[in-house]
C-alpha positions as CSV (number, residue, x, y, z in Angstrom):
1,M,110.7,82.1,140.4
2,F,108.4,83.9,138.0
3,D,108.2,80.3,136.3
4,K,106.9,78.7,140.0
5,R,104.4,81.8,140.2
6,L,103.4,81.1,136.8
7,I,102.8,77.7,137.4
8,V,100.8,78.3,140.7
9,L,98.8,80.8,139.0
10,S,97.6,78.7,136.4
11,F,96.9,75.9,138.9
12,L,94.7,78.2,140.8
13,L,93.2,79.4,137.9
14,L,92.3,75.5,136.7
15,I,90.4,75.1,140.1
16,W,88.6,78.5,139.9
17,N,87.6,77.3,136.5
18,N,86.3,74.4,137.4
19,T,84.8,75.2,140.5
20,Y,82.8,77.8,138.4
21,A,81.8,75.5,136.1
22,Q,80.4,73.1,138.7
23,D,78.4,76.3,141.1
24,S,77.1,77.0,137.9
25,F,75.2,74.1,137.2
26,E,74.3,73.4,140.5
27,Q,71.2,75.9,140.4
28,P,69.9,74.2,137.3
29,K,70.6,70.5,138.7
30,N,68.4,71.4,142.0
31,L,65.6,73.1,139.9
32,A,65.5,70.3,137.7
33,K,65.3,67.7,140.1
34,A,62.4,69.2,142.0
35,M,60.7,69.8,138.8
36,I,61.2,66.2,138.3
37,E,60.0,65.2,141.8
38,K,56.8,67.7,141.7
39,L,56.1,65.4,139.0
40,M,56.0,62.2,140.0
41,D,54.0,63.1,143.2
42,L,51.1,63.4,140.8
43,P,48.7,60.6,140.0
44,N,49.1,58.6,136.8
45,T,53.1,59.5,136.8
46,P,55.7,56.9,136.2
47,P,57.3,55.1,139.5
48,G,60.7,55.5,138.1
49,M,62.5,58.4,135.5
50,S,66.1,58.8,134.7
51,I,67.3,61.8,132.4
52,A,70.8,62.7,130.6
53,I,72.2,65.7,129.6
54,S,75.2,66.2,127.8
55,Q,77.0,69.5,126.2
56,K,79.6,70.0,124.1
57,G,80.3,65.8,124.6
58,K,80.4,65.8,128.6
59,I,78.0,64.9,130.7
60,I,76.5,67.7,133.0
61,F,73.7,66.1,134.9
62,A,72.7,62.2,135.0
63,E,70.0,61.2,137.6
64,G,67.5,58.4,138.3
65,F,64.6,59.3,140.1
66,G,62.0,56.6,141.6
67,Y,61.9,53.3,141.6
68,A,62.8,50.3,138.9
69,N,60.9,47.8,140.8
70,L,58.2,49.0,143.5
71,E,58.4,45.6,144.9
72,T,61.7,45.2,145.6
73,K,62.8,49.0,146.2
74,R,65.4,48.9,143.9
75,R,65.9,52.5,142.8
76,V,66.6,54.2,139.3
77,T,70.3,54.9,138.7
78,P,71.7,56.2,135.6
79,N,72.5,52.7,134.6
80,T,68.9,51.5,134.7
81,Q,67.9,50.4,131.0
82,F,64.0,51.4,129.9
83,R,62.5,50.7,126.8
84,A,63.5,52.8,124.0
85,A,59.9,52.2,122.4
86,S,60.2,54.8,119.1
87,V,63.4,56.3,119.9
88,S,64.6,52.7,118.3
89,K,63.4,54.5,115.4
90,V,66.3,57.1,115.4
91,I,68.9,54.6,116.7
92,A,68.3,53.0,113.4
93,A,68.1,56.1,111.7
94,T,71.7,56.5,112.9
95,S,72.7,53.0,111.3
96,L,71.4,54.3,108.4
97,A,73.2,57.6,108.6
98,K,76.4,55.7,108.4
99,L,75.2,53.7,105.6
100,I,74.7,57.0,103.9
101,Q,78.2,58.2,104.4
102,D,79.8,55.2,103.9
103,K,78.4,55.4,100.3
104,K,76.6,52.1,100.3
105,I,72.7,53.2,100.0
106,D,71.1,55.6,97.4
107,L,67.9,57.3,99.2
108,D,66.0,57.7,96.7
109,E,66.3,54.1,95.0
110,P,63.4,52.5,95.0
111,V,63.0,50.3,98.4
112,Y,63.1,47.2,96.2
113,S,66.4,48.1,95.4
114,Y,67.6,46.6,98.7
115,V,64.5,44.1,99.5
116,P,63.6,42.8,96.1
117,M,61.6,40.0,98.3
118,F,58.9,42.4,99.3
119,P,55.4,42.2,98.0
120,K,55.2,44.7,94.8
121,K,52.7,47.3,95.8
122,K,50.8,49.7,93.2
123,Y,53.4,51.9,93.8
124,S,57.2,52.5,94.0
125,F,58.9,54.1,97.1
126,S,62.0,55.0,97.9
127,T,64.1,54.5,101.1
128,R,63.7,58.2,101.6
129,Q,60.3,58.5,101.9
130,L,60.1,55.2,103.9
131,A,62.4,56.9,106.5
132,G,60.2,60.0,106.2
133,H,56.9,58.2,106.7
134,I,55.4,59.1,103.4
135,A,55.9,56.1,101.6
136,G,52.8,55.0,102.5
137,I,53.4,51.7,104.6
138,P,50.6,51.8,107.2
139,H,51.3,51.6,111.0
140,Y,49.7,49.3,113.2
141,S,46.1,48.0,112.1
142,Y,43.5,45.4,112.8
143,K,45.1,43.8,109.5
144,D,48.3,42.7,111.4
145,K,49.2,39.4,111.5
146,I,50.9,40.1,115.3
147,E,51.8,36.6,116.9
148,Q,52.8,37.0,120.8
149,R,56.3,35.3,119.8
150,F,60.1,35.9,119.3
151,Y,60.5,36.4,115.8
152,K,63.9,35.2,114.6
153,S,64.4,37.6,112.1
154,V,63.7,40.9,110.1
155,E,62.3,39.0,107.1
156,E,60.4,36.8,109.4
157,A,58.6,40.1,110.7
158,L,57.7,41.5,107.5
159,G,55.2,38.8,107.3
160,V,53.6,40.9,110.3
161,F,52.0,43.7,107.6
162,A,53.7,42.8,104.2
163,H,50.5,41.8,102.8
164,I,48.6,44.8,103.0
165,E,48.4,47.8,100.7
166,L,49.7,51.0,100.6
167,L,48.0,53.8,102.5
168,H,48.2,56.2,99.7
169,E,50.3,57.6,97.0
170,P,54.2,57.7,98.1
171,G,55.3,61.4,98.7
172,S,51.3,62.6,98.7
173,E,50.9,62.3,102.6
174,Y,52.6,62.1,106.2
175,Q,51.5,58.3,108.0
176,Y,53.9,57.8,110.8
177,S,54.4,54.0,110.6
178,T,56.3,51.5,112.8
179,H,56.1,48.7,110.7
180,G,57.8,51.3,108.0
181,Y,60.8,51.3,110.1
182,T,60.8,46.9,110.4
183,L,60.6,47.6,106.2
184,L,63.8,50.2,106.9
185,S,66.0,47.5,108.8
186,K,65.4,45.2,106.1
187,V,66.7,47.7,103.6
188,I,69.6,48.5,105.9
189,E,70.8,44.4,105.7
190,G,70.2,44.6,102.1
191,A,72.3,47.6,101.9
192,S,75.2,46.3,104.5
193,N,75.1,42.6,103.6
194,Q,74.7,42.4,107.3
195,N,72.2,41.5,110.1
196,F,70.5,44.7,110.9
197,L,71.3,43.9,115.0
198,D,75.2,43.3,113.8
199,Y,75.2,46.4,111.6
200,L,73.8,48.5,114.1
201,N,76.2,47.1,116.8
202,N,79.5,47.2,114.6
203,K,78.6,51.1,113.2
204,V,76.7,52.6,115.7
205,L,76.4,51.1,119.6
206,K,80.5,50.1,119.6
207,P,81.9,52.9,118.1
208,L,80.0,55.5,120.2
209,S,80.5,53.1,123.7
210,M,76.3,52.9,123.7
211,Q,76.9,49.7,125.8
212,A,73.6,49.7,127.8
213,T,71.8,49.8,124.2
214,Q,70.7,46.5,123.2
215,P,67.4,44.4,121.9
216,D,64.8,44.0,124.1
217,F,65.0,40.5,124.7
218,R,62.0,39.7,126.5
219,S,63.0,36.1,127.5
220,N,66.5,36.9,129.0
221,P,66.1,40.9,130.2
222,S,69.3,42.6,131.7
223,I,69.8,42.8,135.7
224,E,70.1,46.5,134.9
225,M,66.1,46.4,133.1
226,T,63.6,48.7,134.9
227,E,60.3,46.7,135.8
228,L,57.8,47.8,133.4
229,Y,54.3,49.7,135.0
230,D,51.1,50.8,133.5
231,F,48.2,52.1,135.8
232,Y,44.8,51.0,137.8
233,K,41.9,52.6,135.6
234,E,39.4,52.0,138.4
235,G,38.7,51.2,142.2
236,M,40.3,52.6,145.0
237,N,43.9,52.1,143.2
238,K,43.2,54.7,140.5
239,G,46.3,56.2,139.0
240,L,48.4,54.0,140.9
241,P,51.3,52.0,139.3
242,V,50.6,48.2,138.5
243,K,53.1,45.6,137.0
244,I,52.9,44.8,133.7
245,S,52.5,41.0,134.0
246,N,52.9,40.0,130.4
247,P,54.8,42.6,128.2
248,E,54.7,42.6,124.7
249,D,57.3,41.0,122.9
250,P,58.9,43.4,120.5
251,S,61.4,41.1,118.3
252,Y,58.6,42.2,115.2
253,K,59.9,45.7,115.4
254,W,63.4,46.0,116.7
255,A,64.2,49.3,114.7
256,G,60.5,50.7,114.9
257,G,60.2,50.2,118.7
258,G,62.3,47.3,120.1
259,M,65.8,48.6,122.1
260,V,66.3,49.4,125.4
261,S,68.8,51.9,126.5
262,T,69.5,54.5,129.1
263,P,69.2,57.9,128.8
264,T,73.1,58.2,129.0
265,D,73.7,56.2,125.6
266,L,71.3,58.2,124.0
267,T,73.1,61.5,124.5
268,K,76.3,59.8,123.2
269,M,74.2,58.8,120.1
270,G,72.7,62.8,120.1
271,D,76.5,64.1,120.1
272,S,77.2,61.8,117.5
273,Y,75.5,64.0,115.1
274,I,77.4,67.6,116.8
275,N,80.9,66.0,116.8
276,G,81.7,64.7,113.1
277,F,81.0,61.3,113.8
278,I,78.1,62.1,111.5
279,K,79.7,64.4,109.1
280,P,78.0,67.8,108.6
281,S,76.4,67.1,105.1
282,I,75.0,63.8,106.1
283,V,73.7,65.2,109.6
284,K,71.9,68.3,107.0
285,T,69.9,65.6,105.4
286,M,69.2,63.4,108.2
287,F,67.5,66.5,109.8
288,E,66.2,68.5,107.0
289,S,62.3,68.3,106.8
290,Q,61.1,66.2,104.2
291,K,58.2,67.3,101.7
292,L,55.0,66.4,100.6
293,S,54.2,66.4,96.8
294,S,52.2,69.2,97.3
295,G,55.2,71.2,98.5
296,K,54.0,71.0,102.4
297,K,56.6,70.5,104.6
298,T,56.0,67.2,107.3
299,G,58.5,68.6,110.1
300,V,60.4,65.2,109.4
301,G,63.6,64.2,108.0
302,I,64.9,60.9,108.1
303,G,63.2,59.4,111.1
304,W,64.0,63.1,113.3
305,R,61.5,65.7,114.3
306,E,62.0,69.0,114.1
307,N,61.0,71.5,117.0
308,W,61.9,74.5,118.7
309,D,61.9,75.6,122.7
310,I,59.6,78.1,124.0
311,D,62.6,81.0,123.6
312,G,63.3,79.7,119.6
313,R,66.5,77.3,119.9
314,R,66.2,75.0,117.3
315,I,65.6,71.2,118.1
316,H,65.6,67.9,116.6
317,E,64.0,65.2,118.4
318,H,62.2,61.7,118.7
319,A,60.0,60.6,121.4
320,G,58.8,56.7,122.3
321,S,55.9,55.3,124.2
322,M,54.5,51.4,124.4
323,G,53.9,49.4,127.4
324,G,56.0,50.2,130.5
325,T,57.9,53.6,128.8
326,R,57.8,56.7,127.5
327,S,61.0,58.2,126.3
328,V,62.7,61.2,124.4
329,I,65.7,62.1,123.3
330,S,66.0,65.8,121.9
331,I,69.1,67.9,120.1
332,F,69.8,70.7,120.3
333,P,72.6,71.4,117.8
334,D,73.5,75.2,117.7
335,E,73.9,74.8,121.7
336,K,75.9,71.5,121.4
337,L,73.0,70.2,123.8
338,T,71.7,66.9,124.1
339,I,69.1,65.5,126.7
340,S,67.2,62.5,126.9
341,I,64.5,61.3,129.5
342,M,63.0,57.8,129.7
343,A,60.4,56.4,132.1
344,N,58.5,53.1,132.9
345,A,55.5,54.0,132.5
346,Q,53.5,55.4,129.5
347,K,51.6,58.7,130.8
348,I,54.0,61.6,130.4
349,W,52.5,62.7,127.4
350,A,54.2,66.1,127.0
351,I,57.5,64.3,127.3
352,E,59.1,66.6,124.6
353,E,58.0,69.8,126.5
354,T,59.4,68.5,130.0
355,A,62.8,67.8,127.8
356,H,63.2,71.5,126.6
357,M,61.9,72.8,130.1
358,I,64.7,70.8,131.9
359,A,67.5,71.9,129.3
360,L,66.5,75.2,129.3
361,L,67.2,75.5,132.8
362,F,71.3,74.8,131.6
363,L,71.0,76.9,128.6
364,T,69.6,80.3,129.8
365,P,71.5,82.1,132.4
366,S,70.0,82.8,136.0
367,T,67.9,86.0,135.8
368,P,66.1,85.9,138.8
369,I,63.8,88.9,139.2
370,T,61.7,89.5,142.9
371,Q,58.5,87.1,142.7
372,P,55.5,88.7,145.4
373,K,54.5,86.8,147.8
374,G,50.3,86.6,147.6
375,K,47.3,85.3,146.0
376,A,45.0,86.4,143.5
377,E,41.7,85.2,142.5
378,V,41.9,84.4,138.4
379,I,39.6,84.3,135.6
380,L,40.9,81.5,133.1
381,K,40.8,80.6,129.4
382,V,41.6,76.8,129.1
383,R,42.2,76.0,125.4
384,N,40.1,72.7,125.1
385,K,39.5,71.0,121.5
386,G,40.0,74.5,119.5
387,K,38.1,76.4,122.0
388,E,38.5,78.4,125.2
389,I,36.7,77.8,128.2
390,G,36.2,80.2,131.0
391,K,36.9,79.1,134.4
392,K,37.8,80.5,137.9
393,G,40.9,80.0,139.7
394,I,43.2,81.0,142.6
395,L,47.3,81.4,142.2
396,I,49.2,81.0,145.2
397,L,52.6,82.4,145.5
398,D,54.1,82.1,148.6
399,G,57.8,81.1,147.8
400,E,57.5,77.3,148.7
401,N,54.3,75.6,147.9
402,D,53.2,78.0,144.4
403,R,50.2,77.0,142.7
404,L,47.6,77.5,140.4
405,I,44.0,76.2,141.7
406,I,41.4,75.3,139.1
407,E,37.8,75.6,140.1
408,P,38.3,75.4,143.4
409,N,36.2,74.0,146.0
410,T,34.5,71.9,143.1
411,G,34.1,68.4,142.4
412,N,36.4,69.4,139.1
413,M,39.2,70.9,141.1
414,K,42.6,70.5,139.9
415,I,45.6,71.9,141.7
416,Y,48.9,72.7,139.1
417,P,52.3,72.9,141.5
418,L,54.5,75.8,140.1
419,I,58.1,76.0,140.3
420,Y,60.0,79.5,139.8
421,L,63.1,79.0,137.5
422,Q,64.9,81.8,138.6
423,I,64.6,83.5,134.9
424,K,62.8,86.3,134.5
425,N,59.0,86.1,134.8
426,K,59.2,82.1,133.9
427,Y,57.9,79.5,135.9
428,A,57.3,75.4,135.4
429,L,53.8,74.1,135.8
430,I,53.5,70.7,136.6
431,H,51.1,69.1,134.8
432,P,49.8,65.2,134.6
433,H,51.0,65.5,131.0
434,G,54.6,66.8,132.0
435,I,56.4,70.1,132.7
436,L,55.2,72.9,131.2
437,N,56.4,76.4,130.4
438,T,54.4,79.7,132.3
439,T,55.0,82.6,132.3
440,I,53.6,85.0,135.0
441,D,53.9,89.1,134.4
442,F,52.8,91.5,137.4
443,N,51.9,95.1,137.0
444,N,51.0,97.1,140.1
445,N,48.1,95.1,141.6
446,T,47.3,93.1,138.3
447,I,48.7,89.8,137.4
448,S,48.3,87.8,134.4
449,G,50.1,84.6,132.6
450,K,49.9,81.8,130.6
451,T,50.9,78.2,129.9
452,M,52.0,76.9,126.7
453,Y,51.4,73.4,125.7
454,Y,52.7,71.9,122.4
455,R,53.7,68.8,120.2
456,S,56.5,67.4,117.9
457,P,57.1,67.9,115.1
458,G,56.6,71.7,115.4
459,L,55.6,73.3,111.8
460,V,55.7,76.5,113.8
461,K,57.8,78.1,116.7
462,P,56.0,77.3,120.1
463,S,55.7,81.2,121.1
464,Q,53.4,81.4,117.9
465,G,50.9,79.3,119.2
466,L,48.1,79.4,121.4
467,P,48.1,78.9,124.9
468,L,46.9,75.7,127.1
469,L,45.6,77.9,129.4
470,R,45.9,81.9,130.1
471,F,44.6,83.8,133.3
472,S,44.4,87.0,135.0
473,G,43.1,88.7,138.2
474,S,43.8,91.3,141.0
475,F,46.9,90.1,143.0
476,T,47.0,91.0,146.8
477,S,50.4,90.9,148.2
478,E,51.2,89.7,151.4
479,N,54.8,91.3,151.4
């Protein structure tokens, strides 16, 4: 009898634990959906987006929003593929991590040890410098020899920029470079004795079951691939999405911006830096900021960028942007959480902050406080190009359509929806650039608040930075 009761009790406990785990994520999921749907209601925002979050190796949220094809009304699902753009760099960096782990490459050896055919420059530079964007390899420029065609090999793609001299002495400056990652893919070929795409597939994509991640073959896209969109720049359709009729062929930059993937696949890669697939000592090498010869930190390791969220959680991440996409992957190593967002148009410039705000919902316990209902006429200080500009506004809190209106009843009026996050004084401000952290404090009949906007890499914690806007005023309660 005792054994039967124990079995029944254990079974009930298991059910309770599973139910509690599901319920504990229900509010964050609903808030995340509401935030994204509000964002996508704004002009100049993508017609389709996808988000995935994993924690401790398990997917806790995966959702598609909007359309992969506006003409056919094909919806975005978690299986929809998007261009990874520069997130391709950390996909390539993960294959480099495997080379380091297998002791097949020395990061501090000159690149010419692995790519002897690359034209000699004034200075030698290492793979570490190349992967950290401090080697002096240029980014896109008028000197490029890019052709709108399929490049059959990495060596052929080197011809786009190999003739251009270094921009500076290696190690002296940080200069972000997509071309540098094309050269890095050739280094990987030289060290592995394999074609870059084959090595990536064999050492990273297959072992991690990243079945939706592949090169962006323009001539034969996958059936799960989204259409690519831009926005009308003028006329009656200004701000509305328009299909890109002749997308760029990215075969000259597989490692720098030429892959397609899904957020779910990218969280699997993020998890590989947490679960031991990449050994802790190698993870440290990949994440640790490089330094210039002056001693100044760049905030960038081997591809990965350092950052923090608004509450000071450590993050390593990378974002991407190109025709028909905006993408990001953010790893919270201490919380063992990875989030990825992908969209089928370019405009969510604050995509890192957007990822951090959605992750915040799953990382912070719900601690709601009663939010008064009412209205306040507020004075705002809006930061623009390093200066604060005074403006007038109205803050409306009604619990259903909370919003901040700047310069109401003028031709410059802007309306920013607000969503209470059920966490103390935290709100999400829905901005055309993304979802921004906002705090609102009440003290008797006065109200004050601020909205933060920060970028990646972060050399200081966002909480130490200046707000995008701050406001204060007298609050008239309607409770």
